[in-house]
A tleap script that builds the chain and sets N, CA, C and O, in Angstrom:
source leaprc.protein.ff14SB
mol = sequence {
  NMET LEU LEU PRO ALA LYS ASN GLU VAL ALA
  ARG HIE LEU ARG ARG TYR ARG MET TRP GLU
  ARG LEU MET LEU ALA SER PRO ALA ASP ARG
  ALA ALA ARG GLU HIE PHE GLU ASP SER GLY
  TYR THR LEU CYS VAL LEU MET GLY LYS ARG
  CYS ALA ARG GLU ALA VAL THR ALA ALA GLU
  ARG TYR LEU LYS GLU GLN SER GLY GLN ARG
  ARG LYS ASN GLN ALA ALA ARG ARG GLY PRO
  PRO SER GLY ARG SER SER ALA ALA GLY CARG
}
set mol.1.N position { 2.721 -10.861 13.207 }
set mol.1.CA position { 1.378 -10.604 12.725 }
set mol.1.C position { 1.313 -10.939 11.236 }
set mol.1.O position { 2.211 -10.588 10.471 }
set mol.2.N position { 0.268 -11.603 10.847 }
set mol.2.CA position { 0.072 -11.905 9.433 }
set mol.2.C position { -0.398 -10.657 8.702 }
set mol.2.O position { -1.287 -9.947 9.174 }
set mol.3.N position { 0.193 -10.398 7.567 }
set mol.3.CA position { -0.216 -9.255 6.759 }
set mol.3.C position { -0.836 -9.745 5.463 }
set mol.3.O position { -0.471 -10.807 4.958 }
set mol.4.N position { -1.770 -8.979 4.926 }
set mol.4.CA position { -2.435 -9.389 3.684 }
set mol.4.C position { -1.491 -9.271 2.493 }
set mol.4.O position { -0.436 -8.641 2.570 }
set mol.5.N position { -1.894 -9.884 1.407 }
set mol.5.CA position { -1.122 -9.810 0.170 }
set mol.5.C position { -1.044 -8.368 -0.297 }
set mol.5.O position { -1.999 -7.602 -0.168 }
set mol.6.N position { 0.111 -8.015 -0.843 }
set mol.6.CA position { 0.344 -6.648 -1.302 }
set mol.6.C position { -0.719 -6.192 -2.297 }
set mol.6.O position { -1.193 -5.057 -2.232 }
set mol.7.N position { -1.093 -7.085 -3.224 }
set mol.7.CA position { -2.081 -6.683 -4.237 }
set mol.7.C position { -3.453 -6.415 -3.620 }
set mol.7.O position { -4.196 -5.572 -4.123 }
set mol.8.N position { -3.801 -7.113 -2.546 }
set mol.8.CA position { -5.070 -6.850 -1.866 }
set mol.8.C position { -5.050 -5.488 -1.181 }
set mol.8.O position { -6.023 -4.737 -1.250 }
set mol.9.N position { -3.951 -5.178 -0.527 }
set mol.9.CA position { -3.827 -3.884 0.140 }
set mol.9.C position { -3.889 -2.771 -0.900 }
set mol.9.O position { -4.585 -1.774 -0.706 }
set mol.10.N position { -3.167 -2.939 -2.000 }
set mol.10.CA position { -3.161 -1.918 -3.058 }
set mol.10.C position { -4.556 -1.729 -3.643 }
set mol.10.O position { -4.980 -0.601 -3.893 }
set mol.11.N position { -5.263 -2.827 -3.859 }
set mol.11.CA position { -6.613 -2.750 -4.434 }
set mol.11.C position { -7.564 -2.005 -3.499 }
set mol.11.O position { -8.332 -1.151 -3.944 }
set mol.12.N position { -7.516 -2.322 -2.221 }
set mol.12.CA position { -8.415 -1.664 -1.269 }
set mol.12.C position { -8.020 -0.208 -1.029 }
set mol.12.O position { -8.882 0.636 -0.785 }
set mol.13.N position { -6.745 0.084 -1.097 }
set mol.13.CA position { -6.315 1.475 -0.955 }
set mol.13.C position { -6.783 2.303 -2.155 }
set mol.13.O position { -7.234 3.435 -1.985 }
set mol.14.N position { -6.679 1.746 -3.368 }
set mol.14.CA position { -7.194 2.446 -4.557 }
set mol.14.C position { -8.698 2.679 -4.430 }
set mol.14.O position { -9.196 3.755 -4.762 }
set mol.15.N position { -9.409 1.673 -3.953 }
set mol.15.CA position { -10.859 1.792 -3.787 }
set mol.15.C position { -11.201 2.877 -2.766 }
set mol.15.O position { -12.106 3.683 -2.983 }
set mol.16.N position { -10.468 2.889 -1.653 }
set mol.16.CA position { -10.678 3.922 -0.634 }
set mol.16.C position { -10.469 5.305 -1.234 }
set mol.16.O position { -11.293 6.197 -1.034 }
set mol.17.N position { -9.368 5.494 -1.972 }
set mol.17.CA position { -9.063 6.804 -2.577 }
set mol.17.C position { -10.136 7.219 -3.585 }
set mol.17.O position { -10.507 8.390 -3.656 }
set mol.18.N position { -10.633 6.250 -4.366 }
set mol.18.CA position { -11.673 6.550 -5.343 }
set mol.18.C position { -12.934 7.062 -4.641 }
set mol.18.O position { -13.491 8.090 -5.026 }
set mol.19.N position { -13.381 6.336 -3.607 }
set mol.19.CA position { -14.582 6.750 -2.883 }
set mol.19.C position { -14.347 8.049 -2.128 }
set mol.19.O position { -15.272 8.847 -1.972 }
set mol.20.N position { -13.137 8.272 -1.660 }
set mol.20.CA position { -12.820 9.529 -0.992 }
set mol.20.C position { -12.994 10.703 -1.960 }
set mol.20.O position { -13.598 11.714 -1.603 }
set mol.21.N position { -12.470 10.573 -3.174 }
set mol.21.CA position { -12.628 11.635 -4.172 }
set mol.21.C position { -14.099 11.876 -4.502 }
set mol.21.O position { -14.548 13.019 -4.591 }
set mol.22.N position { -14.846 10.779 -4.683 }
set mol.22.CA position { -16.272 10.921 -5.012 }
set mol.22.C position { -17.060 11.561 -3.872 }
set mol.22.O position { -17.929 12.403 -4.101 }
set mol.23.N position { -16.752 11.161 -2.663 }
set mol.23.CA position { -17.452 11.707 -1.503 }
set mol.23.C position { -17.121 13.184 -1.323 }
set mol.23.O position { -18.001 13.977 -0.990 }
set mol.24.N position { -15.869 13.559 -1.537 }
set mol.24.CA position { -15.495 14.965 -1.412 }
set mol.24.C position { -16.099 15.813 -2.532 }
set mol.24.O position { -16.405 16.988 -2.331 }
set mol.25.N position { -16.266 15.213 -3.711 }
set mol.25.CA position { -16.868 15.940 -4.833 }
set mol.25.C position { -18.368 16.126 -4.635 }
set mol.25.O position { -18.936 17.123 -5.079 }
set mol.26.N position { -19.015 15.161 -3.963 }
set mol.26.CA position { -20.466 15.226 -3.730 }
set mol.26.C position { -20.764 14.895 -2.275 }
set mol.26.O position { -21.225 13.790 -1.987 }
set mol.27.N position { -20.517 15.816 -1.350 }
set mol.27.CA position { -20.688 15.515 0.075 }
set mol.27.C position { -22.111 15.130 0.475 }
set mol.27.O position { -22.300 14.474 1.499 }
set mol.28.N position { -23.106 15.520 -0.305 }
set mol.28.CA position { -24.493 15.187 0.033 }
set mol.28.C position { -24.894 13.800 -0.474 }
set mol.28.O position { -25.982 13.321 -0.154 }
set mol.29.N position { -24.054 13.165 -1.241 }
set mol.29.CA position { -24.353 11.842 -1.804 }
set mol.29.C position { -24.153 10.777 -0.727 }
set mol.29.O position { -23.023 10.424 -0.389 }
set mol.30.N position { -25.257 10.274 -0.200 }
set mol.30.CA position { -25.195 9.284 0.889 }
set mol.30.C position { -24.518 7.986 0.462 }
set mol.30.O position { -23.761 7.391 1.229 }
set mol.31.N position { -24.792 7.553 -0.755 }
set mol.31.CA position { -24.193 6.300 -1.239 }
set mol.31.C position { -22.671 6.418 -1.297 }
set mol.31.O position { -21.957 5.499 -0.897 }
set mol.32.N position { -22.180 7.549 -1.794 }
set mol.32.CA position { -20.731 7.754 -1.862 }
set mol.32.C position { -20.123 7.743 -0.463 }
set mol.32.O position { -19.070 7.145 -0.242 }
set mol.33.N position { -20.787 8.404 0.476 }
set mol.33.CA position { -20.278 8.422 1.858 }
set mol.33.C position { -20.276 7.018 2.460 }
set mol.33.O position { -19.315 6.634 3.127 }
set mol.34.N position { -21.334 6.254 2.234 }
set mol.34.CA position { -21.391 4.889 2.780 }
set mol.34.C position { -20.291 4.008 2.190 }
set mol.34.O position { -19.649 3.248 2.914 }
set mol.35.N position { -20.077 4.108 0.893 }
set mol.35.CA position { -19.006 3.322 0.260 }
set mol.35.C position { -17.638 3.752 0.778 }
set mol.35.O position { -16.763 2.917 1.009 }
set mol.36.N position { -17.462 5.044 0.957 }
set mol.36.CA position { -16.211 5.569 1.498 }
set mol.36.C position { -15.968 5.014 2.899 }
set mol.36.O position { -14.869 4.547 3.200 }
set mol.37.N position { -16.976 5.061 3.745 }
set mol.37.CA position { -16.838 4.544 5.106 }
set mol.37.C position { -16.595 3.035 5.116 }
set mol.37.O position { -15.791 2.537 5.904 }
set mol.38.N position { -17.290 2.312 4.239 }
set mol.38.CA position { -17.075 0.862 4.137 }
set mol.38.C position { -15.649 0.537 3.699 }
set mol.38.O position { -15.023 -0.377 4.236 }
set mol.39.N position { -15.146 1.278 2.734 }
set mol.39.CA position { -13.787 1.022 2.254 }
set mol.39.C position { -12.765 1.359 3.340 }
set mol.39.O position { -11.738 0.689 3.450 }
set mol.40.N position { -13.037 2.386 4.137 }
set mol.40.CA position { -12.162 2.706 5.260 }
set mol.40.C position { -12.173 1.608 6.308 }
set mol.40.O position { -11.131 1.251 6.859 }
set mol.41.N position { -13.350 1.077 6.579 }
set mol.41.CA position { -13.468 -0.016 7.545 }
set mol.41.C position { -12.689 -1.243 7.063 }
set mol.41.O position { -12.003 -1.897 7.848 }
set mol.42.N position { -12.797 -1.547 5.772 }
set mol.42.CA position { -12.075 -2.694 5.217 }
set mol.42.C position { -10.575 -2.513 5.389 }
set mol.42.O position { -9.879 -3.460 5.755 }
set mol.43.N position { -10.063 -1.312 5.131 }
set mol.43.CA position { -8.633 -1.056 5.343 }
set mol.43.C position { -8.258 -1.214 6.814 }
set mol.43.O position { -7.181 -1.720 7.129 }
set mol.44.N position { -9.138 -0.786 7.710 }
set mol.44.CA position { -8.875 -0.958 9.138 }
set mol.44.C position { -8.705 -2.427 9.490 }
set mol.44.O position { -7.786 -2.796 10.221 }
set mol.45.N position { -9.582 -3.250 8.975 }
set mol.45.CA position { -9.516 -4.684 9.255 }
set mol.45.C position { -8.249 -5.284 8.644 }
set mol.45.O position { -7.539 -6.045 9.303 }
set mol.46.N position { -7.968 -4.942 7.387 }
set mol.46.CA position { -6.777 -5.483 6.711 }
set mol.46.C position { -5.486 -5.115 7.429 }
set mol.46.O position { -4.585 -5.941 7.571 }
set mol.47.N position { -5.405 -3.868 7.877 }
set mol.47.CA position { -4.159 -3.367 8.438 }
set mol.47.C position { -4.114 -3.437 9.967 }
set mol.47.O position { -3.092 -3.107 10.569 }
set mol.48.N position { -5.206 -3.861 10.596 }
set mol.48.CA position { -5.225 -3.998 12.050 }
set mol.48.C position { -5.180 -2.661 12.775 }
set mol.48.O position { -4.527 -2.534 13.811 }
set mol.49.N position { -5.864 -1.678 12.239 }
set mol.49.CA position { -5.880 -0.335 12.838 }
set mol.49.C position { -7.297 0.026 13.265 }
set mol.49.O position { -8.264 -0.579 12.803 }
set mol.50.N position { -7.414 1.015 14.149 }
set mol.50.CA position { -8.710 1.401 14.687 }
set mol.50.C position { -9.403 2.499 13.908 }
set mol.50.O position { -10.625 2.628 13.984 }
set mol.51.N position { -8.647 3.300 13.158 }
set mol.51.CA position { -9.287 4.359 12.379 }
set mol.51.C position { -8.757 4.327 10.941 }
set mol.51.O position { -7.654 3.852 10.670 }
set mol.52.N position { -9.572 4.841 10.050 }
set mol.52.CA position { -9.238 4.772 8.624 }
set mol.52.C position { -7.961 5.536 8.308 }
set mol.52.O position { -7.166 5.074 7.490 }
set mol.53.N position { -7.740 6.681 8.926 }
set mol.53.CA position { -6.534 7.473 8.664 }
set mol.53.C position { -5.291 6.654 8.982 }
set mol.53.O position { -4.346 6.626 8.195 }
set mol.54.N position { -5.289 5.984 10.141 }
set mol.54.CA position { -4.150 5.141 10.518 }
set mol.54.C position { -3.996 3.973 9.556 }
set mol.54.O position { -2.879 3.594 9.203 }
set mol.55.N position { -5.125 3.400 9.130 }
set mol.55.CA position { -5.087 2.259 8.211 }
set mol.55.C position { -4.513 2.667 6.860 }
set mol.55.O position { -3.738 1.919 6.264 }
set mol.56.N position { -4.888 3.848 6.372 }
set mol.56.CA position { -4.363 4.341 5.095 }
set mol.56.C position { -2.855 4.552 5.202 }
set mol.56.O position { -2.102 4.151 4.315 }
set mol.57.N position { -2.418 5.181 6.286 }
set mol.57.CA position { -0.988 5.411 6.493 }
set mol.57.C position { -0.234 4.092 6.564 }
set mol.57.O position { 0.829 3.947 5.961 }
set mol.58.N position { -0.782 3.136 7.296 }
set mol.58.CA position { -0.144 1.822 7.415 }
set mol.58.C position { -0.104 1.107 6.065 }
set mol.58.O position { 0.898 0.476 5.729 }
set mol.59.N position { -1.175 1.200 5.301 }
set mol.59.CA position { -1.219 0.552 3.986 }
set mol.59.C position { -0.184 1.166 3.047 }
set mol.59.O position { 0.519 0.449 2.335 }
set mol.60.N position { -0.094 2.491 3.048 }
set mol.60.CA position { 0.887 3.163 2.196 }
set mol.60.C position { 2.311 2.774 2.585 }
set mol.60.O position { 3.147 2.516 1.718 }
set mol.61.N position { 2.584 2.732 3.881 }
set mol.61.CA position { 3.907 2.340 4.371 }
set mol.61.C position { 4.214 0.889 3.996 }
set mol.61.O position { 5.320 0.576 3.557 }
set mol.62.N position { 3.236 0.017 4.172 }
set mol.62.CA position { 3.399 -1.398 3.849 }
set mol.62.C position { 3.711 -1.588 2.363 }
set mol.62.O position { 4.605 -2.357 2.008 }
set mol.63.N position { 2.983 -0.896 1.508 }
set mol.63.CA position { 3.219 -1.025 0.066 }
set mol.63.C position { 4.594 -0.473 -0.317 }
set mol.63.O position { 5.274 -1.039 -1.173 }
set mol.64.N position { 4.999 0.619 0.309 }
set mol.64.CA position { 6.312 1.202 0.024 }
set mol.64.C position { 7.421 0.250 0.465 }
set mol.64.O position { 8.395 0.052 -0.261 }
set mol.65.N position { 7.279 -0.337 1.645 }
set mol.65.CA position { 8.277 -1.287 2.143 }
set mol.65.C position { 8.350 -2.517 1.255 }
set mol.65.O position { 9.437 -3.019 0.970 }
set mol.66.N position { 7.207 -3.000 0.821 }
set mol.66.CA position { 7.179 -4.187 -0.037 }
set mol.66.C position { 7.847 -3.917 -1.379 }
set mol.66.O position { 8.601 -4.758 -1.869 }
set mol.67.N position { 7.585 -2.760 -1.980 }
set mol.67.CA position { 8.199 -2.463 -3.274 }
set mol.67.C position { 9.697 -2.222 -3.104 }
set mol.67.O position { 10.473 -2.586 -3.987 }
set mol.68.N position { 10.120 -1.625 -2.004 }
set mol.68.CA position { 11.546 -1.437 -1.725 }
set mol.68.C position { 12.254 -2.765 -1.541 }
set mol.68.O position { 13.370 -2.950 -2.027 }
set mol.69.N position { 11.615 -3.688 -0.845 }
set mol.69.CA position { 12.189 -5.013 -0.639 }
set mol.69.C position { 12.306 -5.762 -1.959 }
set mol.69.O position { 13.293 -6.461 -2.189 }
set mol.70.N position { 11.302 -5.624 -2.831 }
set mol.70.CA position { 11.333 -6.304 -4.120 }
set mol.70.C position { 12.496 -5.782 -4.962 }
set mol.70.O position { 13.183 -6.562 -5.621 }
set mol.71.N position { 12.721 -4.450 -4.944 }
set mol.71.CA position { 13.835 -3.878 -5.702 }
set mol.71.C position { 15.169 -4.385 -5.178 }
set mol.71.O position { 16.074 -4.669 -5.962 }
set mol.72.N position { 15.304 -4.501 -3.852 }
set mol.72.CA position { 16.538 -5.032 -3.272 }
set mol.72.C position { 16.789 -6.461 -3.741 }
set mol.72.O position { 17.909 -6.819 -4.107 }
set mol.73.N position { 15.732 -7.272 -3.726 }
set mol.73.CA position { 15.869 -8.664 -4.145 }
set mol.73.C position { 16.252 -8.766 -5.610 }
set mol.73.O position { 17.074 -9.609 -5.969 }
set mol.74.N position { 15.679 -7.934 -6.464 }
set mol.74.CA position { 16.007 -7.952 -7.880 }
set mol.74.C position { 17.453 -7.540 -8.100 }
set mol.74.O position { 18.147 -8.144 -8.917 }
set mol.75.N position { 17.913 -6.536 -7.396 }
set mol.75.CA position { 19.293 -6.078 -7.527 }
set mol.75.C position { 20.266 -7.162 -7.062 }
set mol.75.O position { 21.318 -7.356 -7.670 }
set mol.76.N position { 19.918 -7.859 -5.997 }
set mol.76.CA position { 20.783 -8.917 -5.490 }
set mol.76.C position { 20.892 -10.066 -6.481 }
set mol.76.O position { 21.958 -10.671 -6.603 }
set mol.77.N position { 19.821 -10.378 -7.187 }
set mol.77.CA position { 19.860 -11.458 -8.178 }
set mol.77.C position { 20.715 -11.079 -9.384 }
set mol.77.O position { 21.364 -11.940 -9.978 }
set mol.78.N position { 20.719 -9.804 -9.747 }
set mol.78.CA position { 21.490 -9.349 -10.906 }
set mol.78.C position { 22.978 -9.339 -10.615 }
set mol.78.O position { 23.779 -9.520 -11.531 }
set mol.79.N position { 23.366 -9.136 -9.384 }
set mol.79.CA position { 24.783 -9.065 -9.051 }
set mol.79.C position { 25.311 -7.646 -9.172 }
set mol.79.O position { 24.541 -6.701 -9.344 }
set mol.80.N position { 26.644 -7.498 -9.082 }
set mol.80.CA position { 27.226 -6.162 -9.160 }
set mol.80.C position { 27.069 -5.573 -10.557 }
set mol.80.O position { 26.916 -6.315 -11.527 }
set mol.81.N position { 27.104 -4.244 -10.668 }
set mol.81.CA position { 27.010 -3.610 -11.986 }
set mol.81.C position { 28.128 -4.094 -12.903 }
set mol.81.O position { 29.210 -4.439 -12.426 }
set mol.82.N position { 27.887 -4.124 -14.190 }
set mol.82.CA position { 28.893 -4.623 -15.141 }
set mol.82.C position { 30.151 -3.795 -15.072 }
set mol.82.O position { 30.106 -2.583 -14.861 }
set mol.83.N position { 31.295 -4.474 -15.254 }
set mol.83.CA position { 32.570 -3.800 -15.214 }
set mol.83.C position { 33.143 -3.691 -13.811 }
set mol.83.O position { 34.253 -3.187 -13.642 }
set mol.84.N position { 32.431 -4.140 -12.826 }
set mol.84.CA position { 32.926 -4.083 -11.447 }
set mol.84.C position { 33.028 -5.489 -10.880 }
set mol.84.O position { 32.200 -6.353 -11.166 }
set mol.85.N position { 34.007 -5.690 -10.112 }
set mol.85.CA position { 34.205 -6.973 -9.466 }
set mol.85.C position { 33.530 -6.961 -8.106 }
set mol.85.O position { 33.504 -5.931 -7.433 }
set mol.86.N position { 32.994 -8.075 -7.704 }
set mol.86.CA position { 32.357 -8.138 -6.404 }
set mol.86.C position { 33.374 -8.353 -5.291 }
set mol.86.O position { 33.061 -8.133 -4.121 }
set mol.87.N position { 34.580 -8.777 -5.635 }
set mol.87.CA position { 35.606 -8.992 -4.612 }
set mol.87.C position { 36.301 -7.669 -4.295 }
set mol.87.O position { 36.597 -6.892 -5.202 }
set mol.88.N position { 36.557 -7.414 -3.039 }
set mol.88.CA position { 37.202 -6.166 -2.624 }
set mol.88.C position { 38.681 -6.213 -2.966 }
set mol.88.O position { 39.325 -7.255 -2.852 }
set mol.89.N position { 39.213 -5.069 -3.388 }
set mol.89.CA position { 40.643 -4.963 -3.613 }
set mol.89.C position { 41.096 -5.402 -4.993 }
set mol.89.O position { 42.307 -5.439 -5.211 }
set mol.90.N position { 40.271 -5.725 -5.904 }
set mol.90.CA position { 40.700 -6.149 -7.246 }
set mol.90.C position { 40.859 -4.984 -8.151 }
set mol.90.O position { 41.214 -5.152 -9.317 }
savepdb mol mol.pdb
quit
C-alpha cells in the first residue's frame, strides 16, 4: 500500500489536534466542529481507515515508525561508537 509523505501526515495530524482542542473548548461552535470533522475525514483518507480515531492512531504509529527508522539509518551511517571496533573479538 502506498503511504503518504511523513510531513503530510504530520501536518494533517497537527491540524486535526488543533481543531479537536478548539471544538472541545467551544462545543457549540459549528465551524469548529465542521473543521474538526473535515480534518478527521482527511486523516481517514490519508491513512486508509474508516473512522477518525483509527486514522489518528495509524498516523501516530506511522510517524513513530518513520522517525525510528530514520534514527536507525543515521546510526548506521555513523558507524560504531568511537573507541570500539566493529570487528568481533578485537
